[in-house]
mmCIF file of the N, C-alpha and C atoms, coordinates in Angstrom:
data_MODEL
# 
_entry.id   MODEL 
# 
loop_
_atom_site.group_PDB 
_atom_site.id 
_atom_site.type_symbol 
_atom_site.label_atom_id 
_atom_site.label_alt_id 
_atom_site.label_comp_id 
_atom_site.label_asym_id 
_atom_site.label_entity_id 
_atom_site.label_seq_id 
_atom_site.pdbx_PDB_ins_code 
_atom_site.Cartn_x 
_atom_site.Cartn_y 
_atom_site.Cartn_z 
_atom_site.occupancy 
_atom_site.B_iso_or_equiv 
_atom_site.pdbx_formal_charge 
_atom_site.auth_seq_id 
_atom_site.auth_comp_id 
_atom_site.auth_asym_id 
_atom_site.auth_atom_id 
_atom_site.pdbx_PDB_model_num 
ATOM 1   N N  . UNK A 1 1  ? 6.003   -9.985 -2.345  1.00 0.00 ? 1  UNK A N  1 
ATOM 2   C CA . UNK A 1 1  ? 5.798   -9.220 -3.567  1.00 0.00 ? 1  UNK A CA 1 
ATOM 3   C C  . UNK A 1 1  ? 5.970   -7.738 -3.256  1.00 0.00 ? 1  UNK A C  1 
ATOM 4   N N  . UNK A 1 2  ? 6.708   -7.048 -4.096  1.00 0.00 ? 2  UNK A N  1 
ATOM 5   C CA . UNK A 1 2  ? 6.900   -5.615 -3.924  1.00 0.00 ? 2  UNK A CA 1 
ATOM 6   C C  . UNK A 1 2  ? 5.628   -4.871 -4.307  1.00 0.00 ? 2  UNK A C  1 
ATOM 7   N N  . UNK A 1 3  ? 5.471   -3.693 -3.725  1.00 0.00 ? 3  UNK A N  1 
ATOM 8   C CA . UNK A 1 3  ? 4.306   -2.871 -4.038  1.00 0.00 ? 3  UNK A CA 1 
ATOM 9   C C  . UNK A 1 3  ? 4.407   -2.356 -5.465  1.00 0.00 ? 3  UNK A C  1 
ATOM 10  N N  . UNK A 1 4  ? 3.278   -2.350 -6.164  1.00 0.00 ? 4  UNK A N  1 
ATOM 11  C CA . UNK A 1 4  ? 3.230   -1.778 -7.509  1.00 0.00 ? 4  UNK A CA 1 
ATOM 12  C C  . UNK A 1 4  ? 2.876   -0.297 -7.448  1.00 0.00 ? 4  UNK A C  1 
ATOM 13  N N  . UNK A 1 5  ? 2.049   0.053  -6.475  1.00 0.00 ? 5  UNK A N  1 
ATOM 14  C CA . UNK A 1 5  ? 1.655   1.441  -6.291  1.00 0.00 ? 5  UNK A CA 1 
ATOM 15  C C  . UNK A 1 5  ? 1.783   1.806  -4.818  1.00 0.00 ? 5  UNK A C  1 
ATOM 16  N N  . UNK A 1 6  ? 1.984   3.103  -4.564  1.00 0.00 ? 6  UNK A N  1 
ATOM 17  C CA . UNK A 1 6  ? 2.068   3.590  -3.197  1.00 0.00 ? 6  UNK A CA 1 
ATOM 18  C C  . UNK A 1 6  ? 1.183   4.828  -3.073  1.00 0.00 ? 6  UNK A C  1 
ATOM 19  N N  . UNK A 1 7  ? 0.883   5.193  -1.850  1.00 0.00 ? 7  UNK A N  1 
ATOM 20  C CA . UNK A 1 7  ? 0.048   6.364  -1.620  1.00 0.00 ? 7  UNK A CA 1 
ATOM 21  C C  . UNK A 1 7  ? 0.853   7.642  -1.870  1.00 0.00 ? 7  UNK A C  1 
ATOM 22  N N  . UNK A 1 8  ? 0.136   8.742  -1.960  1.00 0.00 ? 8  UNK A N  1 
ATOM 23  C CA . UNK A 1 8  ? 0.779   10.039 -2.143  1.00 0.00 ? 8  UNK A CA 1 
ATOM 24  C C  . UNK A 1 8  ? 1.704   10.337 -0.958  1.00 0.00 ? 8  UNK A C  1 
ATOM 25  N N  . UNK A 1 9  ? 1.253   10.046 0.243   1.00 0.00 ? 9  UNK A N  1 
ATOM 26  C CA . UNK A 1 9  ? 2.092   10.284 1.426   1.00 0.00 ? 9  UNK A CA 1 
ATOM 27  C C  . UNK A 1 9  ? 3.378   9.462  1.375   1.00 0.00 ? 9  UNK A C  1 
ATOM 28  N N  . UNK A 1 10 ? 3.264   8.196  0.979   1.00 0.00 ? 10 UNK A N  1 
ATOM 29  C CA . UNK A 1 10 ? 4.444   7.338  0.881   1.00 0.00 ? 10 UNK A CA 1 
ATOM 30  C C  . UNK A 1 10 ? 5.395   7.837  -0.203  1.00 0.00 ? 10 UNK A C  1 
ATOM 31  N N  . UNK A 1 11 ? 4.841   8.300  -1.324  1.00 0.00 ? 11 UNK A N  1 
ATOM 32  C CA . UNK A 1 11 ? 5.679   8.835  -2.405  1.00 0.00 ? 11 UNK A CA 1 
ATOM 33  C C  . UNK A 1 11 ? 6.410   10.091 -1.941  1.00 0.00 ? 11 UNK A C  1 
ATOM 34  N N  . UNK A 1 12 ? 5.732   10.942 -1.208  1.00 0.00 ? 12 UNK A N  1 
ATOM 35  C CA . UNK A 1 12 ? 6.370   12.157 -0.686  1.00 0.00 ? 12 UNK A CA 1 
ATOM 36  C C  . UNK A 1 12 ? 7.511   11.790 0.257   1.00 0.00 ? 12 UNK A C  1 
ATOM 37  N N  . UNK A 1 13 ? 7.302   10.788 1.093   1.00 0.00 ? 13 UNK A N  1 
ATOM 38  C CA . UNK A 1 13 ? 8.358   10.340 1.998   1.00 0.00 ? 13 UNK A CA 1 
ATOM 39  C C  . UNK A 1 13 ? 9.551   9.802  1.225   1.00 0.00 ? 13 UNK A C  1 
ATOM 40  N N  . UNK A 1 14 ? 9.298   8.993  0.196   1.00 0.00 ? 14 UNK A N  1 
ATOM 41  C CA . UNK A 1 14 ? 10.391  8.405  -0.581  1.00 0.00 ? 14 UNK A CA 1 
ATOM 42  C C  . UNK A 1 14 ? 11.195  9.471  -1.317  1.00 0.00 ? 14 UNK A C  1 
ATOM 43  N N  . UNK A 1 15 ? 10.512  10.511 -1.815  1.00 0.00 ? 15 UNK A N  1 
ATOM 44  C CA . UNK A 1 15 ? 11.211  11.590 -2.514  1.00 0.00 ? 15 UNK A CA 1 
ATOM 45  C C  . UNK A 1 15 ? 11.746  12.647 -1.548  1.00 0.00 ? 15 UNK A C  1 
ATOM 46  N N  . UNK A 1 16 ? 11.363  12.512 -0.280  1.00 0.00 ? 16 UNK A N  1 
ATOM 47  C CA . UNK A 1 16 ? 11.776  13.458 0.766   1.00 0.00 ? 16 UNK A CA 1 
ATOM 48  C C  . UNK A 1 16 ? 11.329  14.874 0.458   1.00 0.00 ? 16 UNK A C  1 
ATOM 49  N N  . UNK A 1 17 ? 10.054  14.994 0.050   1.00 0.00 ? 17 UNK A N  1 
ATOM 50  C CA . UNK A 1 17 ? 9.434   16.291 -0.206  1.00 0.00 ? 17 UNK A CA 1 
ATOM 51  C C  . UNK A 1 17 ? 8.101   16.343 0.532   1.00 0.00 ? 17 UNK A C  1 
ATOM 52  N N  . UNK A 1 18 ? 7.519   17.522 0.592   1.00 0.00 ? 18 UNK A N  1 
ATOM 53  C CA . UNK A 1 18 ? 6.211   17.675 1.243   1.00 0.00 ? 18 UNK A CA 1 
ATOM 54  C C  . UNK A 1 18 ? 5.105   17.178 0.315   1.00 0.00 ? 18 UNK A C  1 
ATOM 55  N N  . UNK A 1 19 ? 3.928   16.982 0.895   1.00 0.00 ? 19 UNK A N  1 
ATOM 56  C CA . UNK A 1 19 ? 2.767   16.596 0.081   1.00 0.00 ? 19 UNK A CA 1 
ATOM 57  C C  . UNK A 1 19 ? 2.459   17.685 -0.935  1.00 0.00 ? 19 UNK A C  1 
ATOM 58  N N  . UNK A 1 20 ? 2.600   18.942 -0.513  1.00 0.00 ? 20 UNK A N  1 
ATOM 59  C CA . UNK A 1 20 ? 2.342   20.084 -1.401  1.00 0.00 ? 20 UNK A CA 1 
ATOM 60  C C  . UNK A 1 20 ? 3.247   19.998 -2.636  1.00 0.00 ? 20 UNK A C  1 
ATOM 61  N N  . UNK A 1 21 ? 4.528   19.744 -2.431  1.00 0.00 ? 21 UNK A N  1 
ATOM 62  C CA . UNK A 1 21 ? 5.470   19.630 -3.542  1.00 0.00 ? 21 UNK A CA 1 
ATOM 63  C C  . UNK A 1 21 ? 5.118   18.449 -4.429  1.00 0.00 ? 21 UNK A C  1 
ATOM 64  N N  . UNK A 1 22 ? 4.712   17.346 -3.828  1.00 0.00 ? 22 UNK A N  1 
ATOM 65  C CA . UNK A 1 22 ? 4.337   16.174 -4.615  1.00 0.00 ? 22 UNK A CA 1 
ATOM 66  C C  . UNK A 1 22 ? 3.125   16.473 -5.486  1.00 0.00 ? 22 UNK A C  1 
ATOM 67  N N  . UNK A 1 23 ? 2.113   17.121 -4.919  1.00 0.00 ? 23 UNK A N  1 
ATOM 68  C CA . UNK A 1 23 ? 0.932   17.478 -5.713  1.00 0.00 ? 23 UNK A CA 1 
ATOM 69  C C  . UNK A 1 23 ? 1.286   18.482 -6.806  1.00 0.00 ? 23 UNK A C  1 
ATOM 70  N N  . UNK A 1 24 ? 2.275   19.341 -6.568  1.00 0.00 ? 24 UNK A N  1 
ATOM 71  C CA . UNK A 1 24 ? 2.739   20.257 -7.606  1.00 0.00 ? 24 UNK A CA 1 
ATOM 72  C C  . UNK A 1 24 ? 3.359   19.474 -8.762  1.00 0.00 ? 24 UNK A C  1 
ATOM 73  N N  . UNK A 1 25 ? 4.143   18.455 -8.442  1.00 0.00 ? 25 UNK A N  1 
ATOM 74  C CA . UNK A 1 25 ? 4.717   17.597 -9.478  1.00 0.00 ? 25 UNK A CA 1 
ATOM 75  C C  . UNK A 1 25 ? 3.622   16.876 -10.264 1.00 0.00 ? 25 UNK A C  1 
ATOM 76  N N  . UNK A 1 26 ? 2.575   16.443 -9.580  1.00 0.00 ? 26 UNK A N  1 
ATOM 77  C CA . UNK A 1 26 ? 1.461   15.757 -10.244 1.00 0.00 ? 26 UNK A CA 1 
ATOM 78  C C  . UNK A 1 26 ? 0.733   16.720 -11.176 1.00 0.00 ? 26 UNK A C  1 
ATOM 79  N N  . UNK A 1 27 ? 0.421   17.918 -10.666 1.00 0.00 ? 27 UNK A N  1 
ATOM 80  C CA . UNK A 1 27 ? -0.316  18.907 -11.476 1.00 0.00 ? 27 UNK A CA 1 
ATOM 81  C C  . UNK A 1 27 ? 0.467   19.343 -12.708 1.00 0.00 ? 27 UNK A C  1 
ATOM 82  N N  . UNK A 1 28 ? 1.786   19.375 -12.607 1.00 0.00 ? 28 UNK A N  1 
ATOM 83  C CA . UNK A 1 28 ? 2.619   19.807 -13.738 1.00 0.00 ? 28 UNK A CA 1 
ATOM 84  C C  . UNK A 1 28 ? 2.996   18.634 -14.651 1.00 0.00 ? 28 UNK A C  1 
ATOM 85  N N  . UNK A 1 29 ? 2.375   17.488 -14.434 1.00 0.00 ? 29 UNK A N  1 
ATOM 86  C CA . UNK A 1 29 ? 2.600   16.279 -15.244 1.00 0.00 ? 29 UNK A CA 1 
ATOM 87  C C  . UNK A 1 29 ? 4.044   15.783 -15.197 1.00 0.00 ? 29 UNK A C  1 
ATOM 88  N N  . UNK A 1 30 ? 4.740   16.056 -14.114 1.00 0.00 ? 30 UNK A N  1 
ATOM 89  C CA . UNK A 1 30 ? 6.091   15.538 -13.953 1.00 0.00 ? 30 UNK A CA 1 
ATOM 90  C C  . UNK A 1 30 ? 6.087   14.207 -13.209 1.00 0.00 ? 30 UNK A C  1 
ATOM 91  N N  . UNK A 1 31 ? 4.965   13.877 -12.591 1.00 0.00 ? 31 UNK A N  1 
ATOM 92  C CA . UNK A 1 31 ? 4.828   12.610 -11.868 1.00 0.00 ? 31 UNK A CA 1 
ATOM 93  C C  . UNK A 1 31 ? 3.513   11.959 -12.275 1.00 0.00 ? 31 UNK A C  1 
ATOM 94  N N  . UNK A 1 32 ? 3.624   10.743 -12.833 1.00 0.00 ? 32 UNK A N  1 
ATOM 95  C CA . UNK A 1 32 ? 2.436   9.988  -13.240 1.00 0.00 ? 32 UNK A CA 1 
ATOM 96  C C  . UNK A 1 32 ? 1.721   9.427  -12.022 1.00 0.00 ? 32 UNK A C  1 
ATOM 97  N N  . UNK A 1 33 ? 0.406   9.449  -12.059 1.00 0.00 ? 33 UNK A N  1 
ATOM 98  C CA . UNK A 1 33 ? -0.390  8.816  -11.014 1.00 0.00 ? 33 UNK A CA 1 
ATOM 99  C C  . UNK A 1 33 ? -1.554  8.083  -11.667 1.00 0.00 ? 33 UNK A C  1 
ATOM 100 N N  . UNK A 1 34 ? -2.203  7.272  -10.856 1.00 0.00 ? 34 UNK A N  1 
ATOM 101 C CA . UNK A 1 34 ? -3.434  6.615  -11.299 1.00 0.00 ? 34 UNK A CA 1 
ATOM 102 C C  . UNK A 1 34 ? -4.502  6.865  -10.241 1.00 0.00 ? 34 UNK A C  1 
ATOM 103 N N  . UNK A 1 35 ? -5.750  6.780  -10.657 1.00 0.00 ? 35 UNK A N  1 
ATOM 104 C CA . UNK A 1 35 ? -6.847  6.900  -9.711  1.00 0.00 ? 35 UNK A CA 1 
ATOM 105 C C  . UNK A 1 35 ? -7.616  5.596  -9.693  1.00 0.00 ? 35 UNK A C  1 
ATOM 106 N N  . UNK A 1 36 ? -7.868  5.115  -8.511  1.00 0.00 ? 36 UNK A N  1 
ATOM 107 C CA . UNK A 1 36 ? -8.710  3.945  -8.316  1.00 0.00 ? 36 UNK A CA 1 
ATOM 108 C C  . UNK A 1 36 ? -9.808  4.402  -7.367  1.00 0.00 ? 36 UNK A C  1 
ATOM 109 N N  . UNK A 1 37 ? -10.997 4.540  -7.906  1.00 0.00 ? 37 UNK A N  1 
ATOM 110 C CA . UNK A 1 37 ? -12.071 5.121  -7.108  1.00 0.00 ? 37 UNK A CA 1 
ATOM 111 C C  . UNK A 1 37 ? -11.719 6.563  -6.798  1.00 0.00 ? 37 UNK A C  1 
ATOM 112 N N  . UNK A 1 38 ? -11.712 6.909  -5.529  1.00 0.00 ? 38 UNK A N  1 
ATOM 113 C CA . UNK A 1 38 ? -11.359 8.265  -5.113  1.00 0.00 ? 38 UNK A CA 1 
ATOM 114 C C  . UNK A 1 38 ? -9.900  8.408  -4.708  1.00 0.00 ? 38 UNK A C  1 
ATOM 115 N N  . UNK A 1 39 ? -9.172  7.292  -4.719  1.00 0.00 ? 39 UNK A N  1 
ATOM 116 C CA . UNK A 1 39 ? -7.769  7.303  -4.272  1.00 0.00 ? 39 UNK A CA 1 
ATOM 117 C C  . UNK A 1 39 ? -6.828  7.612  -5.418  1.00 0.00 ? 39 UNK A C  1 
ATOM 118 N N  . UNK A 1 40 ? -5.878  8.494  -5.182  1.00 0.00 ? 40 UNK A N  1 
ATOM 119 C CA . UNK A 1 40 ? -4.810  8.765  -6.141  1.00 0.00 ? 40 UNK A CA 1 
ATOM 120 C C  . UNK A 1 40 ? -3.586  8.003  -5.665  1.00 0.00 ? 40 UNK A C  1 
ATOM 121 N N  . UNK A 1 41 ? -3.037  7.162  -6.536  1.00 0.00 ? 41 UNK A N  1 
ATOM 122 C CA . UNK A 1 41 ? -1.891  6.325  -6.196  1.00 0.00 ? 41 UNK A CA 1 
ATOM 123 C C  . UNK A 1 41 ? -0.757  6.582  -7.181  1.00 0.00 ? 41 UNK A C  1 
ATOM 124 N N  . UNK A 1 42 ? 0.449   6.349  -6.717  1.00 0.00 ? 42 UNK A N  1 
ATOM 125 C CA . UNK A 1 42 ? 1.638   6.598  -7.528  1.00 0.00 ? 42 UNK A CA 1 
ATOM 126 C C  . UNK A 1 42 ? 2.290   5.259  -7.853  1.00 0.00 ? 42 UNK A C  1 
ATOM 127 N N  . UNK A 1 43 ? 2.413   4.926  -9.153  1.00 0.00 ? 43 UNK A N  1 
ATOM 128 C CA . UNK A 1 43 ? 3.160   3.710  -9.495  1.00 0.00 ? 43 UNK A CA 1 
ATOM 129 C C  . UNK A 1 43 ? 4.620   3.868  -9.061  1.00 0.00 ? 43 UNK A C  1 
ATOM 130 N N  . UNK A 1 44 ? 5.194   2.830  -8.507  1.00 0.00 ? 44 UNK A N  1 
ATOM 131 C CA . UNK A 1 44 ? 6.560   2.900  -7.991  1.00 0.00 ? 44 UNK A CA 1 
ATOM 132 C C  . UNK A 1 44 ? 7.544   3.281  -9.100  1.00 0.00 ? 44 UNK A C  1 
ATOM 133 N N  . UNK A 1 45 ? 7.351   2.743  -10.303 1.00 0.00 ? 45 UNK A N  1 
ATOM 134 C CA . UNK A 1 45 ? 8.272   3.074  -11.398 1.00 0.00 ? 45 UNK A CA 1 
ATOM 135 C C  . UNK A 1 45 ? 8.151   4.533  -11.833 1.00 0.00 ? 45 UNK A C  1 
ATOM 136 N N  . UNK A 1 46 ? 7.035   5.186  -11.526 1.00 0.00 ? 46 UNK A N  1 
ATOM 137 C CA . UNK A 1 46 ? 6.862   6.599  -11.871 1.00 0.00 ? 46 UNK A CA 1 
ATOM 138 C C  . UNK A 1 46 ? 7.785   7.483  -11.038 1.00 0.00 ? 46 UNK A C  1 
ATOM 139 N N  . UNK A 1 47 ? 8.156   7.032  -9.835  1.00 0.00 ? 47 UNK A N  1 
ATOM 140 C CA . UNK A 1 47 ? 9.088   7.809  -9.008  1.00 0.00 ? 47 UNK A CA 1 
ATOM 141 C C  . UNK A 1 47 ? 10.448  7.914  -9.688  1.00 0.00 ? 47 UNK A C  1 
ATOM 142 N N  . UNK A 1 48 ? 10.949  6.803  -10.191 1.00 0.00 ? 48 UNK A N  1 
ATOM 143 C CA . UNK A 1 48 ? 12.252  6.808  -10.881 1.00 0.00 ? 48 UNK A CA 1 
ATOM 144 C C  . UNK A 1 48 ? 12.186  7.650  -12.140 1.00 0.00 ? 48 UNK A C  1 
ATOM 145 N N  . UNK A 1 49 ? 11.090  7.561  -12.883 1.00 0.00 ? 49 UNK A N  1 
ATOM 146 C CA . UNK A 1 49 ? 10.905  8.383  -14.086 1.00 0.00 ? 49 UNK A CA 1 
ATOM 147 C C  . UNK A 1 49 ? 10.955  9.860  -13.733 1.00 0.00 ? 49 UNK A C  1 
ATOM 148 N N  . UNK A 1 50 ? 10.266  10.224 -12.682 1.00 0.00 ? 50 UNK A N  1 
ATOM 149 C CA . UNK A 1 50 ? 10.193  11.613 -12.250 1.00 0.00 ? 50 UNK A CA 1 
ATOM 150 C C  . UNK A 1 50 ? 11.590  12.124 -11.902 1.00 0.00 ? 50 UNK A C  1 
ATOM 151 N N  . UNK A 1 51 ? 12.338  11.356 -11.128 1.00 0.00 ? 51 UNK A N  1 
ATOM 152 C CA . UNK A 1 51 ? 13.685  11.772 -10.736 1.00 0.00 ? 51 UNK A CA 1 
ATOM 153 C C  . UNK A 1 51 ? 14.580  11.893 -11.978 1.00 0.00 ? 51 UNK A C  1 
ATOM 154 N N  . UNK A 1 52 ? 14.486  10.950 -12.907 1.00 0.00 ? 52 UNK A N  1 
ATOM 155 C CA . UNK A 1 52 ? 15.282  11.016 -14.136 1.00 0.00 ? 52 UNK A CA 1 
ATOM 156 C C  . UNK A 1 52 ? 14.944  12.273 -14.931 1.00 0.00 ? 52 UNK A C  1 
ATOM 157 N N  . UNK A 1 53 ? 13.652  12.599 -15.040 1.00 0.00 ? 53 UNK A N  1 
ATOM 158 C CA . UNK A 1 53 ? 13.228  13.792 -15.783 1.00 0.00 ? 53 UNK A CA 1 
ATOM 159 C C  . UNK A 1 53 ? 13.729  15.058 -15.100 1.00 0.00 ? 53 UNK A C  1 
ATOM 160 N N  . UNK A 1 54 ? 13.679  15.085 -13.776 1.00 0.00 ? 54 UNK A N  1 
ATOM 161 C CA . UNK A 1 54 ? 14.148  16.253 -13.040 1.00 0.00 ? 54 UNK A CA 1 
ATOM 162 C C  . UNK A 1 54 ? 15.668  16.417 -13.173 1.00 0.00 ? 54 UNK A C  1 
ATOM 163 N N  . UNK A 1 55 ? 16.392  15.294 -13.213 1.00 0.00 ? 55 UNK A N  1 
ATOM 164 C CA . UNK A 1 55 ? 17.844  15.356 -13.397 1.00 0.00 ? 55 UNK A CA 1 
ATOM 165 C C  . UNK A 1 55 ? 18.187  15.901 -14.783 1.00 0.00 ? 55 UNK A C  1 
ATOM 166 N N  . UNK A 1 56 ? 17.416  15.536 -15.785 1.00 0.00 ? 56 UNK A N  1 
ATOM 167 C CA . UNK A 1 56 ? 17.670  15.996 -17.156 1.00 0.00 ? 56 UNK A CA 1 
ATOM 168 C C  . UNK A 1 56 ? 17.471  17.507 -17.276 1.00 0.00 ? 56 UNK A C  1 
ATOM 169 N N  . UNK A 1 57 ? 16.534  18.042 -16.511 1.00 0.00 ? 57 UNK A N  1 
ATOM 170 C CA . UNK A 1 57 ? 16.245  19.480 -16.566 1.00 0.00 ? 57 UNK A CA 1 
ATOM 171 C C  . UNK A 1 57 ? 17.280  20.267 -15.773 1.00 0.00 ? 57 UNK A C  1 
ATOM 172 N N  . UNK A 1 58 ? 17.821  19.680 -14.726 1.00 0.00 ? 58 UNK A N  1 
ATOM 173 C CA . UNK A 1 58 ? 18.737  20.411 -13.822 1.00 0.00 ? 58 UNK A CA 1 
ATOM 174 C C  . UNK A 1 58 ? 20.058  20.731 -14.452 1.00 0.00 ? 58 UNK A C  1 
# 
């Protein structure tokens, strides 16, 4: 079964950006996340959405 959510570090690796840049995307509502307890996780489909939105702006 494929992962439904990944950690912030894993998302940063997949997008090839730093954690700082990833948190900037989260704070600016360009990347959807969920919280489970104290953990912030990124839905895998949110990565594709984020890239599509960034392409539309570029």
